[in-house]
C-alpha positions as protocol buffer text, in pm:
chain_id: "A"
residue {
  index: 1
  type: MET
  ca { x: -2764 y: 753 z: 1034 }
}
residue {
  index: 2
  type: THR
  ca { x: -2556 y: 942 z: 733 }
}
residue {
  index: 3
  type: LYS
  ca { x: -2382 y: 745 z: 508 }
}
residue {
  index: 4
  type: ARG
  ca { x: -2061 y: 831 z: 660 }
}
residue {
  index: 5
  type: GLU
  ca { x: -2180 y: 710 z: 1008 }
}
residue {
  index: 6
  type: VAL
  ca { x: -2288 y: 381 z: 859 }
}
residue {
  index: 7
  type: ILE
  ca { x: -1922 y: 310 z: 717 }
}
residue {
  index: 8
  type: ARG
  ca { x: -1801 y: 421 z: 1042 }
}
residue {
  index: 9
  type: THR
  ca { x: -1994 y: 190 z: 1266 }
}
residue {
  index: 10
  type: VAL
  ca { x: -1907 y: -102 z: 1004 }
}
residue {
  index: 11
  type: PHE
  ca { x: -1548 y: -14 z: 1086 }
}
residue {
  index: 12
  type: SER
  ca { x: -1572 y: 27 z: 1460 }
}
residue {
  index: 13
  type: GLY
  ca { x: -1725 y: -333 z: 1465 }
}
residue {
  index: 14
  type: GLY
  ca { x: -2098 y: -233 z: 1522 }
}
residue {
  index: 15
  type: ARG
  ca { x: -2395 y: -360 z: 1349 }
}
residue {
  index: 16
  type: PRO
  ca { x: -2510 y: -142 z: 1081 }
}
residue {
  index: 17
  type: PRO
  ca { x: -2881 y: -21 z: 961 }
}
residue {
  index: 18
  type: TYR
  ca { x: -2824 y: -197 z: 655 }
}
residue {
  index: 19
  type: VAL
  ca { x: -2509 y: -301 z: 437 }
}
residue {
  index: 20
  type: PRO
  ca { x: -2361 y: -25 z: 262 }
}
residue {
  index: 21
  type: TRP
  ca { x: -2196 y: -12 z: -82 }
}
residue {
  index: 22
  type: TRP
  ca { x: -1933 y: 158 z: -238 }
}
residue {
  index: 23
  type: PHE
  ca { x: -1960 y: 46 z: -628 }
}
residue {
  index: 24
  type: TRP
  ca { x: -1664 y: 64 z: -844 }
}
residue {
  index: 25
  type: PHE
  ca { x: -1656 y: 77 z: -1214 }
}
residue {
  index: 26
  type: THR
  ca { x: -1400 y: 93 z: -1518 }
}
residue {
  index: 27
  type: GLN
  ca { x: -1455 y: 355 z: -1803 }
}
residue {
  index: 28
  type: GLU
  ca { x: -1620 y: 102 z: -1987 }
}
residue {
  index: 29
  type: ALA
  ca { x: -1850 y: -9 z: -1771 }
}
residue {
  index: 30
  type: THR
  ca { x: -1941 y: 327 z: -1660 }
}
residue {
  index: 31
  type: ASP
  ca { x: -2029 y: 452 z: -2017 }
}
residue {
  index: 32
  type: LYS
  ca { x: -2231 y: 152 z: -2018 }
}
residue {
  index: 33
  type: LEU
  ca { x: -2459 y: 273 z: -1738 }
}
residue {
  index: 34
  type: LYS
  ca { x: -2429 y: 629 z: -1824 }
}
residue {
  index: 35
  type: ALA
  ca { x: -2616 y: 564 z: -2169 }
}
residue {
  index: 36
  type: HIS
  ca { x: -2875 y: 366 z: -1970 }
}
residue {
  index: 37
  type: TYR
  ca { x: -2953 y: 582 z: -1676 }
}
residue {
  index: 38
  type: GLY
  ca { x: -2829 y: 937 z: -1825 }
}
residue {
  index: 39
  type: ASP
  ca { x: -2762 y: 1214 z: -1597 }
}
residue {
  index: 40
  type: SER
  ca { x: -2926 y: 1004 z: -1310 }
}
residue {
  index: 41
  type: LEU
  ca { x: -2666 y: 756 z: -1257 }
}
residue {
  index: 42
  type: ASP
  ca { x: -2451 y: 921 z: -970 }
}
residue {
  index: 43
  type: VAL
  ca { x: -2810 y: 993 z: -749 }
}
residue {
  index: 44
  type: LEU
  ca { x: -2924 y: 646 z: -832 }
}
residue {
  index: 45
  type: LEU
  ca { x: -2590 y: 476 z: -701 }
}
residue {
  index: 46
  type: ASP
  ca { x: -2601 y: 677 z: -381 }
}
residue {
  index: 47
  type: LEU
  ca { x: -2197 y: 587 z: -295 }
}
residue {
  index: 48
  type: HIS
  ca { x: -2088 y: 561 z: 44 }
}
residue {
  index: 49
  type: VAL
  ca { x: -1761 y: 657 z: 34 }
}
residue {
  index: 50
  type: GLU
  ca { x: -1599 y: 967 z: -153 }
}
residue {
  index: 51
  type: SER
  ca { x: -1214 y: 887 z: -249 }
}
residue {
  index: 52
  type: MET
  ca { x: -990 y: 1166 z: -303 }
}
residue {
  index: 53
  type: GLY
  ca { x: -637 y: 1295 z: -338 }
}
residue {
  index: 54
  type: HIS
  ca { x: -524 y: 1102 z: -679 }
}
residue {
  index: 55
  type: GLU
  ca { x: -202 y: 1260 z: -834 }
}
residue {
  index: 56
  type: SER
  ca { x: -214 y: 1381 z: -1193 }
}
residue {
  index: 57
  type: TRP
  ca { x: -171 y: 1187 z: -1498 }
}
residue {
  index: 58
  type: THR
  ca { x: -18 y: 1377 z: -1789 }
}
residue {
  index: 59
  type: GLU
  ca { x: -189 y: 1257 z: -2146 }
}
residue {
  index: 60
  type: LEU
  ca { x: 127 y: 1180 z: -2406 }
}
residue {
  index: 61
  type: PRO
  ca { x: 38 y: 1092 z: -2784 }
}
residue {
  index: 62
  type: ASN
  ca { x: -108 y: 718 z: -2927 }
}
residue {
  index: 63
  type: LYS
  ca { x: -294 y: 705 z: -2577 }
}
residue {
  index: 64
  type: ARG
  ca { x: -3 y: 669 z: -2340 }
}
residue {
  index: 65
  type: PHE
  ca { x: -22 y: 865 z: -2042 }
}
residue {
  index: 66
  type: ARG
  ca { x: 265 y: 941 z: -1745 }
}
residue {
  index: 67
  type: ASP
  ca { x: 204 y: 957 z: -1390 }
}
residue {
  index: 68
  type: TYR
  ca { x: 364 y: 1166 z: -1112 }
}
residue {
  index: 69
  type: PHE
  ca { x: 682 y: 942 z: -1104 }
}
residue {
  index: 70
  type: GLY
  ca { x: 751 y: 949 z: -1455 }
}
residue {
  index: 71
  type: VAL
  ca { x: 612 y: 617 z: -1528 }
}
residue {
  index: 72
  type: VAL
  ca { x: 473 y: 576 z: -1885 }
}
residue {
  index: 73
  type: TRP
  ca { x: 154 y: 363 z: -1906 }
}
residue {
  index: 74
  type: ASN
  ca { x: 16 y: 251 z: -2273 }
}
residue {
  index: 75
  type: ARG
  ca { x: -361 y: 275 z: -2249 }
}
residue {
  index: 76
  type: SER
  ca { x: -416 y: 128 z: -2596 }
}
residue {
  index: 77
  type: VAL
  ca { x: -611 y: -169 z: -2476 }
}
residue {
  index: 78
  type: ASP
  ca { x: -690 y: -73 z: -2069 }
}
residue {
  index: 79
  type: ALA
  ca { x: -830 y: 239 z: -2055 }
}
residue {
  index: 80
  type: ASP
  ca { x: -822 y: 281 z: -1700 }
}
residue {
  index: 81
  type: ILE
  ca { x: -480 y: 146 z: -1578 }
}
residue {
  index: 82
  type: GLY
  ca { x: -298 y: 23 z: -1910 }
}
residue {
  index: 83
  type: VAL
  ca { x: 83 y: -134 z: -1901 }
}
residue {
  index: 84
  type: VAL
  ca { x: 417 y: -35 z: -1792 }
}
residue {
  index: 85
  type: GLU
  ca { x: 624 y: 118 z: -2110 }
}
residue {
  index: 86
  type: ASN
  ca { x: 947 y: 251 z: -1987 }
}
residue {
  index: 87
  type: CYS
  ca { x: 1211 y: 142 z: -1705 }
}
residue {
  index: 88
  type: LEU
  ca { x: 1287 y: 463 z: -1476 }
}
residue {
  index: 89
  type: LEU
  ca { x: 1561 y: 223 z: -1290 }
}
residue {
  index: 90
  type: PRO
  ca { x: 1707 y: 4 z: -1534 }
}
residue {
  index: 91
  type: GLU
  ca { x: 2037 y: -22 z: -1279 }
}
residue {
  index: 92
  type: PRO
  ca { x: 1975 y: -121 z: -923 }
}
residue {
  index: 93
  type: THR
  ca { x: 2005 y: 210 z: -810 }
}
residue {
  index: 94
  type: LEU
  ca { x: 1883 y: 552 z: -699 }
}
residue {
  index: 95
  type: LYS
  ca { x: 2183 y: 723 z: -795 }
}
residue {
  index: 96
  type: ASN
  ca { x: 2015 y: 916 z: -1131 }
}
residue {
  index: 97
  type: TYR
  ca { x: 1643 y: 939 z: -989 }
}
residue {
  index: 98
  type: THR
  ca { x: 1464 y: 1218 z: -827 }
}
residue {
  index: 99
  type: PHE
  ca { x: 1167 y: 1142 z: -589 }
}
residue {
  index: 100
  type: PRO
  ca { x: 866 y: 1399 z: -687 }
}
residue {
  index: 101
  type: ASN
  ca { x: 741 y: 1617 z: -426 }
}
residue {
  index: 102
  type: PRO
  ca { x: 528 y: 1422 z: -202 }
}
residue {
  index: 103
  type: ILE
  ca { x: 289 y: 1755 z: -94 }
}
residue {
  index: 104
  type: ASP
  ca { x: 282 y: 1908 z: -439 }
}
residue {
  index: 105
  type: ARG
  ca { x: -69 y: 2104 z: -435 }
}
residue {
  index: 106
  type: ALA
  ca { x: -217 y: 1895 z: -747 }
}
residue {
  index: 107
  type: THR
  ca { x: -281 y: 1612 z: -513 }
}
residue {
  index: 108
  type: PHE
  ca { x: -436 y: 1842 z: -243 }
}
residue {
  index: 109
  type: ASP
  ca { x: -584 y: 2129 z: -418 }
}
residue {
  index: 110
  type: SER
  ca { x: -897 y: 1952 z: -500 }
}
residue {
  index: 111
  type: ILE
  ca { x: -963 y: 1829 z: -140 }
}
residue {
  index: 112
  type: PRO
  ca { x: -1133 y: 2101 z: 4 }
}
residue {
  index: 113
  type: GLY
  ca { x: -1412 y: 2149 z: -266 }
}
residue {
  index: 114
  type: ARG
  ca { x: -1465 y: 1752 z: -250 }
}
residue {
  index: 115
  type: LEU
  ca { x: -1504 y: 1754 z: 110 }
}
residue {
  index: 116
  type: ALA
  ca { x: -1769 y: 2043 z: 64 }
}
residue {
  index: 117
  type: ARG
  ca { x: -1951 y: 1813 z: -165 }
}
residue {
  index: 118
  type: SER
  ca { x: -1967 y: 1488 z: 23 }
}
residue {
  index: 119
  type: GLN
  ca { x: -2040 y: 1565 z: 406 }
}
residue {
  index: 120
  type: ASP
  ca { x: -2283 y: 1274 z: 436 }
}
residue {
  index: 121
  type: ARG
  ca { x: -2017 y: 1034 z: 297 }
}
residue {
  index: 122
  type: PHE
  ca { x: -1704 y: 862 z: 430 }
}
residue {
  index: 123
  type: ARG
  ca { x: -1407 y: 1023 z: 282 }
}
residue {
  index: 124
  type: THR
  ca { x: -1082 y: 839 z: 210 }
}
residue {
  index: 125
  type: PHE
  ca { x: -730 y: 969 z: 71 }
}
residue {
  index: 126
  type: THR
  ca { x: -646 y: 711 z: -147 }
}
residue {
  index: 127
  type: ILE
  ca { x: -259 y: 608 z: -221 }
}
residue {
  index: 128
  type: GLY
  ca { x: -251 y: 409 z: -538 }
}
residue {
  index: 129
  type: PHE
  ca { x: 41 y: 193 z: -566 }
}
residue {
  index: 130
  type: SER
  ca { x: 173 y: 253 z: -302 }
}
residue {
  index: 131
  type: LEU
  ca { x: 504 y: 56 z: -225 }
}
residue {
  index: 132
  type: TYR
  ca { x: 554 y: -298 z: -371 }
}
residue {
  index: 133
  type: GLU
  ca { x: 372 y: -189 z: -673 }
}
residue {
  index: 134
  type: ARG
  ca { x: 563 y: 131 z: -729 }
}
residue {
  index: 135
  type: ALA
  ca { x: 862 y: -22 z: -689 }
}
residue {
  index: 136
  type: TRP
  ca { x: 777 y: -251 z: -983 }
}
residue {
  index: 137
  type: THR
  ca { x: 654 y: 25 z: -1218 }
}
residue {
  index: 138
  type: MET
  ca { x: 979 y: 185 z: -1156 }
}
residue {
  index: 139
  type: ARG
  ca { x: 1232 y: -92 z: -1175 }
}
residue {
  index: 140
  type: GLY
  ca { x: 1061 y: -378 z: -1378 }
}
residue {
  index: 141
  type: THR
  ca { x: 844 y: -668 z: -1236 }
}
residue {
  index: 142
  type: GLU
  ca { x: 1103 y: -928 z: -1375 }
}
residue {
  index: 143
  type: ASN
  ca { x: 1424 y: -697 z: -1240 }
}
residue {
  index: 144
  type: LEU
  ca { x: 1291 y: -630 z: -869 }
}
residue {
  index: 145
  type: MET
  ca { x: 1175 y: -988 z: -836 }
}
residue {
  index: 146
  type: MET
  ca { x: 1561 y: -1075 z: -888 }
}
residue {
  index: 147
  type: ASP
  ca { x: 1666 y: -785 z: -673 }
}
residue {
  index: 148
  type: PHE
  ca { x: 1493 y: -946 z: -372 }
}
residue {
  index: 149
  type: ILE
  ca { x: 1746 y: -1195 z: -410 }
}
residue {
  index: 150
  type: GLU
  ca { x: 2050 y: -1025 z: -589 }
}
residue {
  index: 151
  type: HIS
  ca { x: 2005 y: -726 z: -453 }
}
residue {
  index: 152
  type: PRO
  ca { x: 1849 y: -688 z: -125 }
}
residue {
  index: 153
  type: LYS
  ca { x: 2032 y: -333 z: -36 }
}
residue {
  index: 154
  type: PHE
  ca { x: 1918 y: -190 z: -324 }
}
residue {
  index: 155
  type: VAL
  ca { x: 1554 y: -310 z: -260 }
}
residue {
  index: 156
  type: HIS
  ca { x: 1559 y: -185 z: 118 }
}
residue {
  index: 157
  type: GLU
  ca { x: 1677 y: 121 z: -20 }
}
residue {
  index: 158
  type: LEU
  ca { x: 1407 y: 216 z: -299 }
}
residue {
  index: 159
  type: LEU
  ca { x: 1122 y: 64 z: -6 }
}
residue {
  index: 160
  type: ASP
  ca { x: 1236 y: 317 z: 246 }
}
residue {
  index: 161
  type: ALA
  ca { x: 1210 y: 584 z: -31 }
}
residue {
  index: 162
  type: ILE
  ca { x: 886 y: 505 z: -133 }
}
residue {
  index: 163
  type: CYS
  ca { x: 750 y: 482 z: 206 }
}
residue {
  index: 164
  type: ASP
  ca { x: 924 y: 823 z: 328 }
}
residue {
  index: 165
  type: TYR
  ca { x: 712 y: 957 z: 4 }
}
residue {
  index: 166
  type: ASN
  ca { x: 382 y: 807 z: 146 }
}
residue {
  index: 167
  type: VAL
  ca { x: 416 y: 900 z: 501 }
}
residue {
  index: 168
  type: ARG
  ca { x: 512 y: 1217 z: 404 }
}
residue {
  index: 169
  type: GLN
  ca { x: 214 y: 1279 z: 196 }
}
residue {
  index: 170
  type: VAL
  ca { x: -55 y: 1096 z: 439 }
}
residue {
  index: 171
  type: LYS
  ca { x: 77 y: 1334 z: 722 }
}
residue {
  index: 172
  type: GLU
  ca { x: -56 y: 1635 z: 516 }
}
residue {
  index: 173
  type: ALA
  ca { x: -377 y: 1430 z: 428 }
}
residue {
  index: 174
  type: VAL
  ca { x: -484 y: 1412 z: 780 }
}
residue {
  index: 175
  type: LYS
  ca { x: -472 y: 1770 z: 822 }
}
residue {
  index: 176
  type: TYR
  ca { x: -817 y: 1753 z: 639 }
}
residue {
  index: 177
  type: ASP
  ca { x: -1145 y: 1601 z: 729 }
}
residue {
  index: 178
  type: ILE
  ca { x: -1114 y: 1260 z: 598 }
}
residue {
  index: 179
  type: ASP
  ca { x: -1171 y: 989 z: 776 }
}
residue {
  index: 180
  type: ALA
  ca { x: -943 y: 686 z: 619 }
}
residue {
  index: 181
  type: VAL
  ca { x: -607 y: 631 z: 469 }
}
residue {
  index: 182
  type: TYR
  ca { x: -689 y: 379 z: 140 }
}
residue {
  index: 183
  type: TYR
  ca { x: -352 y: 232 z: 28 }
}
residue {
  index: 184
  type: GLY
  ca { x: -360 y: 23 z: -292 }
}
residue {
  index: 185
  type: ASP
  ca { x: -84 y: -278 z: -332 }
}
residue {
  index: 186
  type: ASP
  ca { x: -135 y: -592 z: -521 }
}
residue {
  index: 187
  type: TRP
  ca { x: 72 y: -873 z: -307 }
}
residue {
  index: 188
  type: GLY
  ca { x: -136 y: -1183 z: -459 }
}
residue {
  index: 189
  type: GLN
  ca { x: -175 y: -1375 z: -758 }
}
residue {
  index: 190
  type: GLN
  ca { x: -430 y: -1665 z: -806 }
}
residue {
  index: 191
  type: HIS
  ca { x: -294 y: -1858 z: -571 }
}
residue {
  index: 192
  type: GLY
  ca { x: -42 y: -1764 z: -308 }
}
residue {
  index: 193
  type: LEU
  ca { x: 179 y: -1406 z: -254 }
}
residue {
  index: 194
  type: GLN
  ca { x: 355 y: -1323 z: -567 }
}
residue {
  index: 195
  type: MET
  ca { x: 654 y: -1297 z: -354 }
}
residue {
  index: 196
  type: GLY
  ca { x: 632 y: -1579 z: -133 }
}
residue {
  index: 197
  type: TYR
  ca { x: 579 y: -1500 z: 274 }
}
residue {
  index: 198
  type: PRO
  ca { x: 923 y: -1458 z: 392 }
}
residue {
  index: 199
  type: ILE
  ca { x: 1016 y: -1200 z: 147 }
}
residue {
  index: 200
  type: TRP
  ca { x: 713 y: -999 z: 185 }
}
residue {
  index: 201
  type: ARG
  ca { x: 768 y: -1017 z: 556 }
}
residue {
  index: 202
  type: GLU
  ca { x: 1106 y: -881 z: 559 }
}
residue {
  index: 203
  type: PHE
  ca { x: 1088 y: -638 z: 259 }
}
residue {
  index: 204
  type: ILE
  ca { x: 706 y: -530 z: 268 }
}
residue {
  index: 205
  type: TYR
  ca { x: 565 y: -573 z: 594 }
}
residue {
  index: 206
  type: PRO
  ca { x: 807 y: -311 z: 795 }
}
residue {
  index: 207
  type: ARG
  ca { x: 709 y: -76 z: 559 }
}
residue {
  index: 208
  type: LEU
  ca { x: 376 y: -87 z: 578 }
}
residue {
  index: 209
  type: LYS
  ca { x: 350 y: -83 z: 942 }
}
residue {
  index: 210
  type: ARG
  ca { x: 573 y: 262 z: 894 }
}
residue {
  index: 211
  type: MET
  ca { x: 314 y: 377 z: 641 }
}
residue {
  index: 212
  type: TYR
  ca { x: -21 y: 239 z: 809 }
}
residue {
  index: 213
  type: ALA
  ca { x: 112 y: 449 z: 1113 }
}
residue {
  index: 214
  type: ALA
  ca { x: 108 y: 775 z: 975 }
}
residue {
  index: 215
  type: GLY
  ca { x: -262 y: 720 z: 949 }
}
residue {
  index: 216
  type: ARG
  ca { x: -360 y: 605 z: 1242 }
}
residue {
  index: 217
  type: ASP
  ca { x: -127 y: 792 z: 1491 }
}
residue {
  index: 218
  type: ALA
  ca { x: -390 y: 1068 z: 1361 }
}
residue {
  index: 219
  type: GLY
  ca { x: -711 y: 853 z: 1432 }
}
residue {
  index: 220
  type: LYS
  ca { x: -774 y: 753 z: 1076 }
}
residue {
  index: 221
  type: PHE
  ca { x: -935 y: 424 z: 966 }
}
residue {
  index: 222
  type: ILE
  ca { x: -695 y: 229 z: 714 }
}
residue {
  index: 223
  type: LEU
  ca { x: -827 y: 41 z: 408 }
}
residue {
  index: 224
  type: ILE
  ca { x: -606 y: -186 z: 203 }
}
residue {
  index: 225
  type: HIS
  ca { x: -638 y: -306 z: -181 }
}
residue {
  index: 226
  type: SER
  ca { x: -424 y: -624 z: -246 }
}
residue {
  index: 227
  type: CYS
  ca { x: -529 y: -868 z: -564 }
}
residue {
  index: 228
  type: GLY
  ca { x: -501 y: -1208 z: -517 }
}
residue {
  index: 229
  type: ASP
  ca { x: -499 y: -1523 z: -249 }
}
residue {
  index: 230
  type: VAL
  ca { x: -346 y: -1319 z: 46 }
}
residue {
  index: 231
  type: ASP
  ca { x: -589 y: -1421 z: 346 }
}
residue {
  index: 232
  type: GLU
  ca { x: -257 y: -1563 z: 496 }
}
residue {
  index: 233
  type: LEU
  ca { x: -148 y: -1211 z: 573 }
}
residue {
  index: 234
  type: PHE
  ca { x: -474 y: -1091 z: 711 }
}
residue {
  index: 235
  type: ASP
  ca { x: -346 y: -1149 z: 1113 }
}
residue {
  index: 236
  type: ASP
  ca { x: -41 y: -944 z: 988 }
}
residue {
  index: 237
  type: LEU
  ca { x: -216 y: -687 z: 860 }
}
residue {
  index: 238
  type: ILE
  ca { x: -479 y: -650 z: 1160 }
}
residue {
  index: 239
  type: ASP
  ca { x: -196 y: -632 z: 1395 }
}
residue {
  index: 240
  type: ILE
  ca { x: -43 y: -310 z: 1220 }
}
residue {
  index: 241
  type: GLY
  ca { x: -371 y: -138 z: 1219 }
}
residue {
  index: 242
  type: VAL
  ca { x: -557 y: -216 z: 915 }
}
residue {
  index: 243
  type: ASN
  ca { x: -975 y: -195 z: 912 }
}
residue {
  index: 244
  type: CYS
  ca { x: -1080 y: -309 z: 597 }
}
residue {
  index: 245
  type: PHE
  ca { x: -968 y: -513 z: 322 }
}
residue {
  index: 246
  type: ASN
  ca { x: -1054 y: -511 z: -73 }
}
residue {
  index: 247
  type: PRO
  ca { x: -1103 y: -687 z: -296 }
}
residue {
  index: 248
  type: PHE
  ca { x: -1241 y: -970 z: -108 }
}
residue {
  index: 249
  type: GLN
  ca { x: -1242 y: -1232 z: -407 }
}
residue {
  index: 250
  type: PRO
  ca { x: -1452 y: -1508 z: -395 }
}
residue {
  index: 251
  type: GLU
  ca { x: -1230 y: -1696 z: -680 }
}
residue {
  index: 252
  type: VAL
  ca { x: -919 y: -1703 z: -441 }
}
residue {
  index: 253
  type: MET
  ca { x: -1093 y: -1707 z: -72 }
}
residue {
  index: 254
  type: ASP
  ca { x: -1354 y: -1876 z: 121 }
}
residue {
  index: 255
  type: VAL
  ca { x: -1572 y: -1497 z: 166 }
}
residue {
  index: 256
  type: PHE
  ca { x: -1837 y: -1689 z: 370 }
}
residue {
  index: 257
  type: SER
  ca { x: -1602 y: -1841 z: 607 }
}
residue {
  index: 258
  type: LEU
  ca { x: -1366 y: -1558 z: 601 }
}
residue {
  index: 259
  type: LEU
  ca { x: -1608 y: -1279 z: 713 }
}
residue {
  index: 260
  type: PRO
  ca { x: -1750 y: -1429 z: 1032 }
}
residue {
  index: 261
  type: LYS
  ca { x: -1379 y: -1551 z: 1128 }
}
residue {
  index: 262
  type: TYR
  ca { x: -1283 y: -1190 z: 1132 }
}
residue {
  index: 263
  type: ARG
  ca { x: -1601 y: -960 z: 1254 }
}
residue {
  index: 264
  type: GLY
  ca { x: -1502 y: -738 z: 1482 }
}
residue {
  index: 265
  type: ARG
  ca { x: -1139 y: -718 z: 1389 }
}
residue {
  index: 266
  type: LEU
  ca { x: -1132 y: -686 z: 1005 }
}
residue {
  index: 267
  type: ALA
  ca { x: -1414 y: -567 z: 755 }
}
residue {
  index: 268
  type: PHE
  ca { x: -1455 y: -651 z: 412 }
}
residue {
  index: 269
  type: HIS
  ca { x: -1493 y: -490 z: 103 }
}
residue {
  index: 270
  type: GLY
  ca { x: -1595 y: -674 z: -205 }
}
residue {
  index: 271
  type: GLY
  ca { x: -1724 y: -982 z: -269 }
}
residue {
  index: 272
  type: LEU
  ca { x: -1910 y: -1055 z: -561 }
}
residue {
  index: 273
  type: SER
  ca { x: -1750 y: -1229 z: -860 }
}
residue {
  index: 274
  type: THR
  ca { x: -1607 y: -1064 z: -1120 }
}
residue {
  index: 275
  type: GLN
  ca { x: -1416 y: -1354 z: -1290 }
}
residue {
  index: 276
  type: LYS
  ca { x: -1754 y: -1552 z: -1309 }
}
residue {
  index: 277
  type: THR
  ca { x: -2092 y: -1460 z: -1213 }
}
residue {
  index: 278
  type: LEU
  ca { x: -2099 y: -1090 z: -1333 }
}
residue {
  index: 279
  type: PRO
  ca { x: -1973 y: -1186 z: -1667 }
}
residue {
  index: 280
  type: TYR
  ca { x: -2101 y: -1476 z: -1733 }
}
residue {
  index: 281
  type: GLY
  ca { x: -2376 y: -1562 z: -1515 }
}
residue {
  index: 282
  type: SER
  ca { x: -2779 y: -1436 z: -1566 }
}
residue {
  index: 283
  type: ALA
  ca { x: -2908 y: -1156 z: -1398 }
}
residue {
  index: 284
  type: GLU
  ca { x: -3083 y: -1356 z: -1147 }
}
residue {
  index: 285
  type: ASP
  ca { x: -2773 y: -1521 z: -1086 }
}
residue {
  index: 286
  type: VAL
  ca { x: -2639 y: -1187 z: -1017 }
}
residue {
  index: 287
  type: ARG
  ca { x: -2949 y: -1083 z: -796 }
}
residue {
  index: 288
  type: ARG
  ca { x: -2886 y: -1467 z: -601 }
}
residue {
  index: 289
  type: GLU
  ca { x: -2492 y: -1388 z: -516 }
}
residue {
  index: 290
  type: CYS
  ca { x: -2579 y: -1003 z: -421 }
}
residue {
  index: 291
  type: ARG
  ca { x: -2879 y: -1147 z: -157 }
}
residue {
  index: 292
  type: LYS
  ca { x: -2617 y: -1384 z: 0 }
}
residue {
  index: 293
  type: LEU
  ca { x: -2370 y: -1115 z: 41 }
}
residue {
  index: 294
  type: LEU
  ca { x: -2602 y: -869 z: 201 }
}
residue {
  index: 295
  type: GLU
  ca { x: -2713 y: -1174 z: 380 }
}
residue {
  index: 296
  type: LEU
  ca { x: -2378 y: -1231 z: 543 }
}
residue {
  index: 297
  type: GLY
  ca { x: -2296 y: -857 z: 616 }
}
residue {
  index: 298
  type: ARG
  ca { x: -2580 y: -777 z: 818 }
}
residue {
  index: 299
  type: ASP
  ca { x: -2425 y: -830 z: 1096 }
}
residue {
  index: 300
  type: GLY
  ca { x: -2145 y: -599 z: 1009 }
}
residue {
  index: 301
  type: GLY
  ca { x: -1806 y: -627 z: 903 }
}
residue {
  index: 302
  type: TYR
  ca { x: -1891 y: -549 z: 516 }
}
residue {
  index: 303
  type: ILE
  ca { x: -1920 y: -347 z: 240 }
}
residue {
  index: 304
  type: PHE
  ca { x: -2099 y: -449 z: -66 }
}
residue {
  index: 305
  type: ASN
  ca { x: -1894 y: -430 z: -355 }
}
residue {
  index: 306
  type: ALA
  ca { x: -1768 y: -678 z: -693 }
}
residue {
  index: 307
  type: ALA
  ca { x: -1438 y: -804 z: -620 }
}
residue {
  index: 308
  type: HIS
  ca { x: -1275 y: -523 z: -837 }
}
residue {
  index: 309
  type: ALA
  ca { x: -1419 y: -244 z: -1051 }
}
residue {
  index: 310
  type: VAL
  ca { x: -1650 y: -395 z: -1295 }
}
residue {
  index: 311
  type: GLU
  ca { x: -1526 y: -449 z: -1655 }
}
residue {
  index: 312
  type: GLY
  ca { x: -1733 y: -318 z: -1979 }
}
residue {
  index: 313
  type: ASP
  ca { x: -1776 y: -712 z: -2045 }
}
residue {
  index: 314
  type: VAL
  ca { x: -2069 y: -741 z: -1811 }
}
residue {
  index: 315
  type: PRO
  ca { x: -2393 y: -723 z: -1954 }
}
residue {
  index: 316
  type: LEU
  ca { x: -2591 y: -420 z: -1929 }
}
residue {
  index: 317
  type: GLU
  ca { x: -2871 y: -624 z: -1757 }
}
residue {
  index: 318
  type: ASN
  ca { x: -2621 y: -772 z: -1483 }
}
residue {
  index: 319
  type: LEU
  ca { x: -2505 y: -420 z: -1404 }
}
residue {
  index: 320
  type: ILE
  ca { x: -2868 y: -317 z: -1322 }
}
residue {
  index: 321
  type: ALA
  ca { x: -2915 y: -661 z: -1125 }
}
residue {
  index: 322
  type: MET
  ca { x: -2667 y: -583 z: -884 }
}
residue {
  index: 323
  type: ILE
  ca { x: -2723 y: -206 z: -835 }
}
residue {
  index: 324
  type: GLU
  ca { x: -3076 y: -251 z: -799 }
}
residue {
  index: 325
  type: THR
  ca { x: -3077 y: -533 z: -520 }
}
residue {
  index: 326
  type: VAL
  ca { x: -2836 y: -374 z: -340 }
}
residue {
  index: 327
  type: THR
  ca { x: -2981 y: 2 z: -330 }
}
residue {
  index: 328
  type: ALA
  ca { x: -3321 y: -141 z: -277 }
}
residue {
  index: 329
  type: GLN
  ca { x: -3223 y: -205 z: 96 }
}
residue {
  index: 330
  type: LYS
  ca { x: -3281 y: 186 z: 196 }
}
residue {
  index: 331
  type: ARG
  ca { x: -3600 y: 228 z: -43 }
}
């Protein structure tokens, strides 16, 4: 089987020949690994998934970056994402805002080359900050939370506009030979949803249903990322076509009961603790947890990864322990 076929087997409910993996690392962790492994890092990691379609960011002075929507991010501390510094929508109205072009070539021109270089990998088109997150980056988190109660009509208008943008982008993306559409949108916190289930169901769910359908109707798998304690949403997400959930955080959900419970209906990607085991455990602790997760995923429904992009505070020996334990399956 190619790596692409292995991933498709997992998402289709079958039993793969081994547990596939898709590691994520922050820039600081990546630099640490490159210093150790050199130019052989990409070959060593042997990733099973190729992600493409990211929109461009404009670099500004003083470690600031402006995204495609006009949001300015301060990356002076967090070099990977950063902190929002401006408010595009200071008032609850879209009257003075113009959305970017969803099919701008900056998003799509690199796709043919990446497809050609990754024919044995499963290929995803990725939309980060895809709905709720895009809304709060534009309006501000506190403002948006108040708007759910005080200006619900505006929130519906804003989320519809973001959804329209994403649907148009996905309809362009599925013209390429991709396997899946990957949506990122954090709804959770360490305990429960940020906005509570009734608000999520009224405001978020209907747009997700329409966004996911744009990929499903074209025969693509649907993958999502949502940090935090959100397992109360799994049945809703399955109903609207989600095939795989990430990051599968052991600190906020019982990964060893959830995977068997949903195997065949929902696959999971993640599972290794980035809050405890990787930064604070020993290399043997890391190997032990990796082996437990690999055993859990032998019957399918699972792609190995840490519960989020691995941070730079993880010791090199722990990074090596994770990589070597997981990639050894194919040796």
